[in-house]
C-alpha positions in Angstrom: -11.7 -21.9 45.4 -12.4 -18.3 43.5 -14.9 -18.2 41.0 -13.5 -18.2 37.5 -13.8 -14.9 35.9 -17.0 -14.1 33.8 -16.1 -14.0 30.0 -16.8 -10.6 28.7 -20.2 -9.9 27.0 -19.9 -9.8 23.2 -21.9 -8.0 21.1 -25.0 -9.4 19.1 -25.7 -7.8 15.5 -29.3 -6.6 15.4 -30.7 -5.3 11.9 -27.7 -3.0 11.5 -26.3 -2.2 14.6 -23.0 -3.7 14.9 -22.9 -2.8 18.2 -23.9 0.0 20.9 -22.6 0.9 24.1 -22.9 3.2 27.1 -19.4 4.5 28.2 -19.2 4.1 32.2 -16.5 6.5 32.6 -14.0 4.3 33.9 -12.5 2.6 31.0 -15.5 0.0 30.8 -19.0 0.0 28.7 -22.1 -1.9 28.9 -23.5 -3.1 25.7 -26.9 -1.8 24.4 -29.6 -2.8 21.7 -31.8 -0.7 19.5 -34.6 0.2 22.4 -31.7 1.7 24.4 -30.1 3.9 21.4 -33.3 5.3 20.4 -34.5 6.0 23.8 -31.0 7.6 24.5 -30.7 11.4 25.8 -28.0 13.7 27.0 -28.7 12.9 30.6 -27.6 9.9 30.2 -23.8 8.0 30.2 -22.0 8.7 26.6 -23.1 6.4 23.6 -21.2 4.7 20.9 -22.8 3.0 18.0 -21.5 1.3 15.4 -23.9 1.0 12.2 -23.7 -0.8 9.0 -24.4 1.8 6.1 -26.3 -0.6 3.8 -29.3 -1.7 6.6 -32.6 0.4 5.7 -33.4 0.5 9.6 -29.8 2.3 10.0 -30.5 4.8 6.9 -34.0 5.2 8.2 -33.2 6.1 12.0 -30.2 8.4 11.0 -32.3 10.6 8.8 -35.5 10.2 11.3 -34.4 9.7 14.6 -30.8 10.5 15.0 -30.9 14.0 15.1 -28.3 14.3 12.9 -29.0 17.4 9.9 -29.4 16.3 6.3 -26.2 16.9 5.1 -24.3 15.1 8.0 -26.4 12.1 7.2 -25.6 12.2 3.4 -21.8 12.5 4.2 -22.1 9.6 6.3 -24.3 7.5 4.0 -22.0 8.3 0.7 -21.6 5.5 -1.8 -18.1 6.8 -2.3 -16.0 8.8 0.1 -12.5 10.4 0.5 -11.0 11.2 3.6 -12.0 14.7 4.7 -12.8 16.4 8.3 -15.6 18.9 8.5 -17.6 21.0 11.4 -21.6 20.3 10.9 -24.3 22.3 12.4 -24.6 19.5 15.5 -21.8 17.7 15.6 -18.2 16.6 13.7 -17.8 14.5 10.8 -14.2 12.8 10.0 -14.4 10.3 7.0 -11.2 8.2 7.3 -9.6 5.3 5.5 -8.0 2.1 7.0 -6.3 -1.2 5.7 -8.8 -3.8 4.2 -7.7 -7.2 6.6 -10.7 -9.1 5.4 -9.9 -12.8 4.2 -9.1 -12.5 0.3 -8.7 -8.8 0.3 -5.7 -6.5 -0.8 -4.7 -4.3 2.4 -4.4 -1.6 0.2 -7.9 -1.5 -1.1 -8.6 0.7 1.7 -11.8 0.4 3.7 -13.7 4.3 4.9 -14.8 4.5 8.5 -17.6 7.4 8.7 -17.7 8.9 12.3 -19.8 11.6 13.9 -19.9 13.0 17.5 -21.3 16.1 19.1 -19.0 15.2 22.4 -22.0 13.1 23.9 -22.8 10.6 21.4 -20.1 8.8 19.1 -21.6 6.8 15.4 -19.3 5.3 13.7 -20.7 3.6 10.2 -19.1 1.3 7.8 -19.7 -0.5 4.6 -17.1 -2.8 4.7 -16.0 -4.8 7.9 -13.1 -2.9 9.5 -11.2 -4.5 12.8 -10.6 -0.7 14.0 -14.0 -0.2 15.7 -13.7 -3.9 17.5 -10.1 -3.2 18.7 -11.3 -0.3 20.4 -14.5 -2.5 22.0 -12.3 -4.9 23.0 -10.4 -2.5 24.9 -14.0 -1.4 26.7 -15.3 -5.0 27.3 -12.0 -7.6 27.7 -9.1 -5.0 29.1 -11.3 -2.6 30.6 -8.7 -0.2 29.5 -10.7 1.9 27.1 -12.1 5.5 26.1 -13.5 7.0 29.4 -15.9 9.5 27.2 -16.7 10.6 23.6 -13.7 12.5 23.0 -11.7 9.6 23.8 -13.5 7.2 21.6 -13.0 9.7 18.7 -9.6 9.7 19.2 -8.5 6.7 19.7 -10.5 5.7 16.4 -8.4 7.7 14.4 -5.3 6.6 16.0 -6.2 2.9 15.8 -6.9 2.9 12.4 -3.5 4.5 11.5 -2.0 2.5 13.6 -3.0 -0.5 11.6 -1.2 1.1 8.5 1.8 -0.2 10.0 2.0 -3.7 8.9 1.7 -3.0 5.2 3.8 -0.1 5.1 6.3 -1.8 6.8 6.1 -4.3 4.2 7.2 -2.2 1.6 10.7 -1.9 2.7 11.0 -6.1 3.5 9.9 -6.7 -0.1 12.1 -4.2 -1.5 14.9 -5.7 0.8 14.2 -9.6 -0.7 14.3 -8.1 -4.6 17.7 -6.6 -3.8 18.9 -9.8 -2.4 17.3 -11.9 -5.1 18.6 -9.6 -7.7 19.5 -12.0 -10.7 19.0 -10.9 -14.7 17.9 -14.4 -15.2 14.7 -13.6 -13.2 14.6 -9.7 -14.5 10.8 -10.1 -15.7 9.6 -11.9 -12.5 11.1 -8.9 -10.8 10.0 -6.1 -12.8 6.6 -7.4 -12.0 7.3 -7.4 -8.5 8.3 -4.0 -8.5 5.3 -2.9 -10.9 2.8 -4.3 -8.4 4.2 -2.5 -5.5 4.6 0.6 -7.0 0.8 0.4 -7.7 -0.1 -0.7 -4.4 1.9 2.4 -2.8 0.1 4.6 -5.4 -3.1 3.6 -4.1 -2.0 4.1 -0.6 -0.8 7.4 -1.0 -4.1 8.4 -3.0 -5.8 7.9 0.1 -3.2 8.9 3.1 -2.1 11.8 1.6 -5.8 13.6 1.6 -6.0 12.0 5.3 -3.0 13.5 6.7 -4.6 16.8 5.6 -7.8 15.9 7.1 -6.3 15.2 10.1 -4.2 18.2 10.2 -7.5 20.5 9.7 -9.1 18.6 12.4 -5.7 19.4 15.0 -5.9 22.9 13.8 -9.6 23.8 14.7 -10.7 20.4 16.9 -14.3 20.6 18.0 -14.9 22.2 21.6 -15.5 19.1 23.3 -12.0 17.9 22.0 -9.9 17.5 25.3 -6.3 18.3 25.7 -5.2 15.0 26.2 -7.0 13.4 23.1 -5.4 16.0 21.0 -2.0 15.8 22.2 -2.4 12.1 21.1 -4.0 13.2 17.7 -1.1 15.4 17.0 1.0 12.1 17.7 -1.4 10.3 15.6 -0.7 13.1 12.7 3.1 12.9 12.6 3.0 9.4 12.4 0.5 9.5 9.2 3.1 12.1 8.0 5.9 9.4 8.6 4.0 7.0 6.9 3.6 8.9 4.0 7.2 9.8 3.4 7.8 5.9 4.1 5.7 5.5 1.1 7.2 8.2 -0.7 10.8 6.4 -0.1 9.6 2.9 -1.2 8.2 4.4 -4.5 11.4 6.0 -5.2 13.6 3.1 -4.0 11.2 0.9 -6.3 12.1 3.2 -9.0 15.8 2.9 -8.2 16.1 -0.8 -8.5 13.9 -1.3 -11.4 16.2 1.4 -13.1 19.1 -0.4 -12.0 18.0 -3.9 -13.5 17.1 -2.3 -16.7 20.8 -0.6 -16.4 22.1 -4.3 -15.8 20.0 -5.7 -18.5 21.2 -2.9 -21.3 25.2 -3.8 -20.2 24.3 -7.4 -20.8 23.1 -7.1 -24.0 25.8 -4.3 -24.8 28.6 -6.9 -23.9 26.7 -9.5 -26.0 26.7 -7.7 -29.1 30.1 -6.2 -28.6 31.5 -10.2 -28.6 28.8 -10.6 -31.5 30.8 -7.4 -33.3 34.1 -8.9 -32.6 33.5 -12.1 -34.0 31.7 -10.8 -36.7 35.2 -8.3 -37.5 37.3 -11.3 -37.4 35.4 -13.4 -39.6 34.5 -10.9 -42.2 37.8 -11.4 -44.4 38.1 -14.8 -43.9 34.4 -15.0 -45.2 35.4 -12.4 -48.1 38.3 -14.6 -49.2 36.1 -17.7 -49.1 33.6 -16.5 -51.0 35.7 -14.9 -53.6 37.6 -18.1 -54.2 34.7 -20.2 -54.3 33.1 -18.9 -57.2 33.2 -21.7 -59.9 34.5 -20.0 -63.0 37.5 -20.2 -65.3 41.0 -18.6 -64.6 40.6 -19.3 -60.8 44.6 -19.6 -59.4 45.6 -23.0 -57.8 43.1 -25.2 -59.7 46.0 -27.4 -61.4 48.0 -27.3 -58.1 47.0 -30.2 -55.6 49.0 -28.2 -52.1 47.1 -24.8 -53.1 43.9 -25.7 -50.7 46.8 -26.4 -47.9 48.3 -23.4 -48.7 44.9 -21.1 -49.1 44.3 -22.6 -44.9 47.9 -21.8 -44.0 47.1 -18.2 -45.3 44.2 -18.0 -43.5 45.4 -18.9 -40.3 48.4 -16.3 -40.8 45.6 -13.8 -41.6 43.7 -14.6 -38.3 47.1 -14.1 -35.9 47.2 -10.7 -38.0 43.2 -9.5 -37.1 44.1 -10.9 -33.2 47.1 -8.7 -33.2 45.4 -5.7 -34.6 42.7 -5.7 -32.6 44.7 -6.4 -29.2 46.4 -3.3 -30.4 43.2 -1.5 -30.6 42.0 -2.6 -27.3 38.9 -4.0 -28.8 39.1 -6.8 -26.5 
C-alpha cells in the first residue's frame, strides 16, 4: 500500500519571527528559523520573512543586521501608517491596508501590512494578525503552487490583500438590498441607523482604499527593476480591481443616501397626510364648536331657554350645518 502523504510542515513562531522560508523556485519553499535568516546571503535562494513589529528582537535585527537604511526601517516600524509606495536606497517599500478578519473585529478596521524587497529578499511586517501572508505561505507549503521568486511573492501579497476586500464590499449591496426589501415606516428609526452605520463603514474603507489605489498606480507606473513582466500584468489587474472597489464603495454610499432620503420623504409624506386630516377635522368642527361655545354661556337673554324643543332644534341645525360643510369641502376638493 502506498504510504500516506506527509502533512506539510507548519511554521513555528520564534521571538518575533512569525515564519521564514527559502523559495525553491518551483512553487514550494523550505521553512527556516532565525539562524538561517541572520546568516542568509544573496548567493542563496530568495528569502521571505514575516515578522512581528512589536518584537524587540525584530526591531534590533531590522536596525542592526538587516542591511536596510534607517529611513526604510523607520517607515516599516512606524506606529501609524497610510498606504504608500516609495523606492528606498536598497529596496522598494510598499505599505498597504487589508480587511480585519480577526475574531470580534470589524472588517472595516483596516490592518496595515508593510513590505520591503530588493528582488532577493522579501520582508513583511505586521502589527495585528493579517491572514494574507498565511494564504501565500499555504500556497508554498500545502498546494505547492506558490510564488517562485521574490517578484511573485511581492505581487501575490498585493493581489491577495486586495482580493480579500471583495467579501466585505459585496456585503454592502446585500445589506442595502435587505434594507430596501424591508422598507417599513414603522421601523424607520432602525433602518436609518443601519444606513448610518453602513455609510460610516464605507467612509472608513474609502479613507484607506483611495490612497491605496494611488499607491498601486505609482508602483505600476514605476515598478522596481526586479519586477517581472508577468508580475506587472497581474499588478495591473489588481489595480483595476481596486479601482472597481472604490467605485462600488462610492455607489454604495450614494445608494445609502438615496434610500435614507426616500425614508425621510415617506415619513414627511405620512406626517403631512396626518396633519392634513387633522386640519380637515378641525375645519369641520370649528363652526360647530363656535356655536356650542356661544350658546353655552350662562347669561340672561339666551334664546330658546323657555322652549322645551329648542335643544332638538339646535341639534338638527348642527346636523344641517355639518352637511353644508361637507358639501363645500367636497366642491373645494379638500378630500
